[in-house]
N, C-alpha and C positions, 0 to 999 in steps of 0.2 A: 504494500500500500504506500502511495506517495505520502511524504511527510506533510505536504500541504493539506491533503485530504484528512489526515490524522489530526492536524491542528484544527481544521474546520469542525470535525466531528466532536473533538474534545470540548470546543467552545460552545457549539450549538446544541449538543446533546449531553455530553459528559458533565459540563459545568452545571446546567440547570437541574439535571437529575441528581447530581451529588449534593447540591444545595438543598433540594427538596428532602432528600434522605436525611441529611444532617439536621435539618430543622425538625423533622418528625421524630428523629431519635432523641433530640434534646427535650422535646415536649410533645407527647402524642396528641395533645389538644390542638396542635398546629395543623393536624390533618384536615380539619374542617375549613380553615382559611385557605389552605393549599388547594383543596378541591373546589372551593368557591371561585378562586382565581382561574383555575383551569376551565370550569364550567362557563364562566363569563366569556372567555375568549371563544370557546366552542360555539356558544349560542349566538353571540353578537357578531362574530366574524365568519367562522366556518359554515354555520348553518343559515346565516341571513345575508350579511353584506357581500361575501365572496360569491355566492350563487347569484345574487342580484346583479352584480357587476359582470360576471362571466357568462351567465346563461340566460338571463332575462332581458336586461337592457340591450345587449348586442343584437337582439332580434328586431329592434325598432330602428327604422331608417333615420329618424330624427337624431337618435343618440349617436349613431355612426357618423353622421354629418357634423354633429356638434364637436366630436372629438377631433375631427380634421380641421374644421373652420376656426375653432377657438381652443387651440392646444394648451395654452397657459392657463386659461380659465378652467379647462377640463382637469388639469393637474391640481389646481387649487381645490376644486370641488371634490376631486378624488381624495385629497388629503383631508378635507373637511369631513367627508363621510366617515373616514376612519376615526377621526376625533369624536364625532357625534355617536356613532354606533358603539365604540368601545367605552367611551367615558360615561355615557348615559347608562350603558349596560353595567359598567362598574358601579355606578351610583345605585342602581336598582338592586343589584345583588348584595352589595355591602350594606345598604340600608336595611335589608331584611335579615341578612345572615351574620353581620358583624355589628350588632347594635352597641355593645360596650367592649370595644376591642382595645387591646394594648398595642404597644409599638410592634412587637413581634408578630402579632396577628396580621396587621396591615402589611408588614414586611413580607410575611409568608404569602399573603394574597398576591402581592406584586410579583413574587417569584413564580407562583403558579401561573399567573396570567402571561408574563413575559417568557417564562420557561417553555410552556407548551407552544407558544408562538415560534420560538426558536427551533424547537424540535420538529414541528410540523412544516414550517415554511422553508427552513434552511437545511437542517440535519437530514430530514427525510428525503429532500430533493437530491442531496449529495449521494445518499444511499441508493436511491431508486433510478437515477438518471445516469447517462454516460458523461462523466466529467473529464474525459480525455481531451475534450476540445476546450476546456477551461484552463487558463494558465494558473500556475501556482500562486502568484501574487493575489489574483482575484479570489481564489479559494480561501486563502488566509484572511483576506480582508472581509470576506463574507462571514467568517466566524467572529472576527473582531467586532464587526458591526452589530452582531447579536448581543455581545456583551454590553455595548453602548445602549442598545434598545432595551435590554432588561433593566439597566440602570434607570432609564427614563420611565419605564413602567412602574418602577418603585415610586418615583416621584409623583407620577400621575395618581397612583393609589393613595398616597398620603394627601395630595391635594383634594381628592374626592372625599376622603374620610374627614378631612378638616371641615368640610361643609356639613357632613352628617353629624359630627360632634359639636357643631356650631362654633368651632374655633375660627373658621374663616367663612365669611358670608358668601363669597363668590368662588369657592373652591372648585366646584364643578365647571363653572364657566372658564376659569383659568386653566383647568386641565384640558378642556376641549380646545381652547385657543393654543395652548402649548403643544398638544399632540398634533394639531393641524399644522402649526408652524414647523415643527421638526420634520414631519413628513414632506411638507411642501418644499422646504429648503433642499432636502436631499434629492427629490425627484426633479426639481427645477434646475439644480446644478448639473445633474446628469443629462437633462435635456439640452443644456448648453454645451455639452461635450467636456465639462470639467472632469479632470482626472479622478480616478477612484481615491487616490491618496488624499487629495484636497477635500473631497466629499467626506471622507472618514475623519479628517481633521476637524471639519466643521461639526460633525457629530460628536467628536471627542469633547469639544468645548461645551456642547449642550449636555452631554452626559455628565461632565464635571459639575455643571451647575445643578443638575438633578441630584447627584450624590451629596452636594453641599446642602441642598434643601432637605434631603433625608436625614442628615446629621442634625440639622436645625430642629427637625421634628422630633428626633430622638431626645434632644435636650428638653424640649417642651413636655414630652410624655414623662420624662423622669421628674421634672419639676412638679407635675400634677400628681 
């Protein structure tokens, strides 16, 4: 196996799986938060948004024309749809399932959500498709990008829970806007032909801000 494939699989499958196992071993009560995070992604992405974008809307001529006539607006709306589906889904599931959560509950929820996304969208693709046509650099960057994405899913989870716990009035709105911005910056830069490394560097900056916010929330939970 190529070392680049091994690195990709380690980051996109091994890392989220290992984190999930460690969290559950540390406290079996984290199983609930982990499963809720996984279920959120499956319901609001795999079973709703993705089929809508891949199988339903492409059957309409107006949609196909729109993607060609307004490519930038299309990329923005695509990014917005990810923010709306995932963050509203996160809010609905967390509001019902994590009423009085602690820091590790929200953290585990974020790992479940971002981890299953990494496994299904990247890790599984590497395992099930012919990657011989993909160069080593892009394979490695694909895995690195998943680490950044999981970091941001943690931040989105804390933003949403901040509204549920009434700590932040517009937490859900901020999470939708942040999610939309992250996605749009990435796809817009790629549409301009910006190199993968530069795109990943921009994601690194956003992931760093996300981790900073998570640590900020940890201090707040500890104080409470």
